C-alpha positions in Angstrom: -8.8 21.4 45.8 -10.4 20.1 42.5 -13.3 22.2 41.2 -16.0 20.2 39.4 -17.8 21.5 36.4 -21.7 21.5 36.3 -21.6 18.6 33.8 -19.5 16.6 36.3 -21.6 17.5 39.3 -25.0 16.6 37.9 -24.5 12.8 37.8 -23.1 12.8 41.3 -26.0 14.8 42.7 -28.7 12.7 41.1 -26.9 9.5 42.1 -26.8 10.6 45.7 -30.4 11.6 45.5 -31.4 8.2 44.1 -29.4 6.5 46.8 -31.4 8.3 49.4 -34.6 7.3 47.6 -35.7 10.8 46.7 -34.9 11.0 43.0 -37.8 9.1 41.5 -38.3 11.5 38.6 -38.1 8.9 35.8 -39.4 5.8 37.6 -42.9 4.5 37.3 -45.5 5.5 39.8 -48.1 2.6 39.8 -50.1 3.7 42.9 -52.5 6.4 41.7 -54.9 8.4 43.8 -58.6 8.0 42.8 -59.4 11.5 43.9 -56.8 13.5 41.9 -53.9 12.9 39.5 -51.2 12.2 42.0 -49.3 8.9 41.7 -46.7 7.3 43.9 -44.0 4.6 43.8 -45.1 3.1 47.1 -48.5 2.1 48.4 -47.6 3.6 51.8 -47.0 7.0 50.2 -50.4 6.7 48.5 -52.0 5.9 51.8 -50.4 8.9 53.4 -51.6 11.1 50.5 -55.2 9.9 50.9 -55.2 11.4 54.3 -55.0 14.9 52.6 -58.4 14.2 51.1 -60.0 12.9 54.3 -59.1 16.1 56.1 -57.5 14.2 59.0 -54.4 15.9 60.5 -53.3 13.9 63.5 -49.7 15.0 63.5 -49.3 18.3 65.4 -46.3 20.5 65.8 -45.4 20.9 69.5 -43.9 24.4 68.8 -46.6 26.2 66.9 -49.6 23.9 66.9 -49.8 23.5 63.1 -51.3 20.1 62.1 -50.4 17.8 59.2 -51.9 14.6 57.7 -48.7 12.6 58.0 -45.5 12.4 60.1 -43.0 13.1 57.3 -44.5 16.5 56.5 -44.5 17.4 60.2 -40.8 16.6 60.4 -40.0 18.7 57.4 -42.1 21.6 58.9 -40.1 21.5 62.1 -37.1 22.6 60.1 -38.8 26.0 59.8 -38.3 26.3 63.6 -34.8 24.8 63.8 -33.5 26.6 60.8 -32.1 23.4 59.4 -31.5 23.5 55.6 -29.8 20.2 54.7 -30.0 20.5 50.9 -27.1 22.5 49.4 -27.0 23.4 45.7 -23.7 22.5 44.1 -23.9 25.3 41.6 -24.7 28.3 43.8 -25.0 29.1 47.5 -28.7 28.4 47.9 -29.9 25.9 50.5 -33.3 24.3 51.0 -35.4 22.8 53.7 -37.2 20.3 51.5 -35.7 17.9 49.0 -38.5 18.6 46.5 -37.5 22.3 46.4 -33.9 21.4 46.1 -34.5 19.1 43.0 -36.7 21.8 41.4 -33.9 24.3 41.9 -31.2 22.0 40.4 -33.2 21.9 37.2 -32.9 25.7 36.8 -29.1 25.1 36.4 -29.3 21.9 34.2 -32.2 23.0 32.1 -33.9 19.6 32.6 -37.6 19.4 32.0 -38.6 15.8 32.7 -42.4 16.1 32.8 -44.0 16.1 29.4 -47.6 16.6 28.6 -48.9 13.6 26.6 -51.5 15.7 24.8 -49.4 18.6 23.5 -45.8 17.6 24.3 -45.1 20.7 26.3 -42.5 19.9 28.9 -42.1 21.2 32.5 -39.5 21.4 35.3 -42.0 20.3 38.0 -44.6 17.6 38.0 -47.0 20.0 39.8 -46.7 22.4 36.8 -47.6 19.5 34.4 -50.6 18.5 36.5 -51.8 22.1 36.6 -51.3 22.4 32.9 -53.3 19.3 32.2 -56.1 20.3 34.4 -56.4 23.9 33.1 -55.6 23.3 29.4 -56.9 19.8 28.6 -59.4 18.5 31.2 -60.4 21.5 33.3 -60.7 19.0 36.1 -61.5 20.6 39.5 -61.6 17.8 42.1 -61.4 20.0 45.2 -64.9 21.4 46.3 -65.5 24.0 49.0 -67.7 22.6 51.8 -69.3 26.0 52.4 -70.5 27.0 48.9 -69.8 24.0 46.6 -67.3 25.9 44.3 -64.7 23.6 43.0 -60.9 24.1 42.4 -58.1 22.4 40.5 -55.7 22.3 43.4 -55.8 22.2 47.3 -54.0 25.5 47.6 -56.6 27.3 45.5 -59.3 25.8 47.7 -57.5 26.9 50.9 -57.2 30.5 49.6 -60.9 30.5 48.7 -61.9 29.1 52.2 -60.3 32.1 53.8 -63.0 34.3 52.1 -65.6 32.4 54.2 -63.5 32.5 57.4 -62.2 36.0 57.0 -58.6 34.9 57.5 -55.9 37.3 56.4 -52.7 35.7 57.7 -50.2 37.6 55.5 -49.4 41.1 56.9 -47.3 43.7 55.2 -44.4 44.5 57.6 -44.4 48.1 56.5 -48.0 49.3 56.9 -49.7 46.3 58.5 -52.3 45.7 55.7 -53.4 42.0 55.8 -54.0 39.7 52.9 -55.5 36.2 52.5 -52.9 35.2 49.9 -49.1 35.7 50.1 -48.8 36.6 46.4 -51.2 39.5 47.0 -49.0 40.8 49.8 -46.0 40.5 47.6 -47.7 42.6 44.9 -48.8 45.1 47.6 -45.3 45.6 48.9 -44.2 47.0 45.5 -46.2 50.1 46.5 -43.7 50.7 49.2 -40.6 49.7 47.3 -41.5 51.6 44.2 -40.7 48.6 42.0 -42.7 48.5 38.7 -41.3 45.6 36.8 -44.0 45.5 34.0 -43.4 48.1 31.3 -45.5 49.0 28.3 -43.5 48.7 25.1 -45.5 51.5 23.4 -45.4 54.3 26.0 -42.9 52.9 28.5 -45.4 53.4 31.4 -44.6 50.8 34.1 -46.8 48.9 36.5 -46.6 46.8 39.7 -48.7 44.0 38.4 -48.8 42.2 35.0 -52.6 42.4 35.0 -52.5 46.2 35.2 -50.1 46.2 32.2 -52.5 44.0 30.2 -55.4 46.2 31.0 -53.4 49.4 30.1 -52.4 47.9 26.7 -56.0 48.0 25.7 -55.7 51.8 25.6 -53.2 51.6 22.7 -55.3 49.1 20.8 -58.3 51.5 20.6 -60.7 48.7 21.6 -63.2 49.7 24.2 -65.0 46.4 25.1 -66.4 47.5 28.5 -69.6 49.4 28.1 -71.7 51.1 30.8 -75.2 49.5 30.9 -76.7 52.8 32.1 -75.5 55.3 29.5 -73.6 53.3 26.9 -70.2 55.0 27.4 -67.4 52.5 26.6 -64.0 52.1 28.2 -60.8 50.2 27.3 -60.2 49.1 30.9 -62.7 47.5 33.3 -61.4 49.6 36.2 -62.3 52.8 34.3 -65.8 51.4 33.8 -66.1 50.6 37.5 -65.0 54.1 38.4 -67.4 55.6 35.9 -70.4 53.7 37.3 -70.0 55.5 40.6 -71.4 58.6 38.7 -74.7 56.7 38.4 -74.7 54.9 41.8 -73.4 57.8 43.9 -70.9 55.4 45.6 -68.1 57.2 47.4 -65.9 54.5 48.9 -62.9 56.6 49.8 -63.3 58.3 53.2 -61.1 61.0 54.7 -60.1 60.0 58.2 -59.5 63.6 59.2 -63.1 64.7 58.5 -66.5 63.3 57.4 -66.0 63.8 53.6 -65.9 60.8 51.2 -64.9 60.5 47.5 -65.5 58.4 44.5 -61.8 58.4 43.4 -58.5 58.0 45.3 -57.1 61.0 43.3 -59.9 63.2 44.7 -59.1 62.0 48.2 -55.4 62.8 47.7 -56.2 66.3 46.5 -58.5 66.9 49.5 -56.0 65.7 52.0 -53.2 67.9 50.5 -55.3 71.1 50.0 -58.5 71.2 51.9 -57.9 69.1 55.0 -54.6 70.8 56.1 -54.2 72.8 59.2 -56.0 70.4 61.6 -54.6 70.2 65.2 -53.1 66.9 66.4 -51.4 65.9 69.6 -48.6 63.4 70.2 -49.8 61.0 72.9 -46.2 60.5 74.2 -45.1 64.1 74.7 -48.4 66.1 74.6 -47.0 68.5 72.0 -49.7 69.9 69.6 -48.8 70.2 65.9 -50.7 71.3 62.8 -50.3 68.8 59.9 -52.3 67.1 57.2 -54.8 64.4 57.8 -53.3 62.2 60.5 -53.7 58.8 58.9 -52.3 58.4 55.3 -54.2 56.2 53.0 -52.8 52.8 52.1 -49.5 52.8 50.2 -48.7 56.5 50.8 -46.0 57.5 53.3 -46.3 61.3 52.6 -48.1 61.8 56.0 -45.2 60.1 57.7 -42.8 62.5 56.0 -44.8 65.5 57.3 -44.8 64.2 60.9 -41.0 63.8 60.9 -40.4 67.2 59.4 -42.7 69.0 61.7 -42.0 67.1 64.9 -38.3 66.2 64.5 -37.5 66.0 68.2 -40.0 63.1 68.6 -39.4 61.1 65.4 -39.3 57.9 67.5 -43.1 58.2 68.1 -44.1 59.4 64.7 -44.0 56.2 62.6 -47.1 56.0 60.5 -48.9 58.4 62.9 -49.5 55.7 65.4 -49.0 57.9 68.4 -50.9 61.0 67.0 -54.5 61.7 67.8 -56.9 64.3 66.4 -57.3 67.0 69.1 -61.1 66.9 68.7 -61.0 63.3 69.9 -59.2 64.0 73.2 
């Protein structure tokens, strides 16, 4: 069997894609949307796209009820149910549901960046990245308004995320602790709490963080700059989170409640200390076996599995009912 090199495979792949009518990266797109910067090769594609602005979603999935503005997107969505992944990368073992994701992935192997900004000549792998760059860096165009409050956004996804704040929707749940999020990326960041992954490291002191924003905030400590000043007393801080925490001294706010007693705290560290030292020795009962045990506060705060460890070590015979203290109740509540 003959093995092709990447340089031999690329022309074959793109020729096949062009034959199927999905290549279209270098061809003109004369049909432009008047509502946003999208452009299309066919007028029929433009008409389908315009439905996304009208809000009409007549095509409904018969398996999950999710609705789409045009039939083609619905057919692609159904692959999520069937498991079909028809697009296979010739360079690695990855497969894709959508041809657009497939093409974007191919460029990670070839290094191709076909989308160039006319203003600053910066090039991009994806057309969506170019449009985002142009809106944010050159035009600041925000054509997608919220119907509830009027706030505008530069892309439909940002509008969708914002609308969830009005609806209270939190569709992304952490599989470990059940905490829900409005945005998938927030859930991904949260899961690092459970995995212990801290990919962002300070080059000055080697302290690591789960989020890049936390690293940037931390680096202000080394610069000596304290731009965040308390309006009540004038004390300045390098990080805005420290200012927020400090202001609780003035407001008396104590947002962290102990679930094992009635005490509340202004800082998570104080709550941890309380749960480890002061609130020990309370009596709890397993609702499956009626055995009483004495452990720390029965519900650990978000991101901490220490309580789970105690339940397993003190109640080993019934570890099947001790996950995250779901089956345990405070004896006072019985």
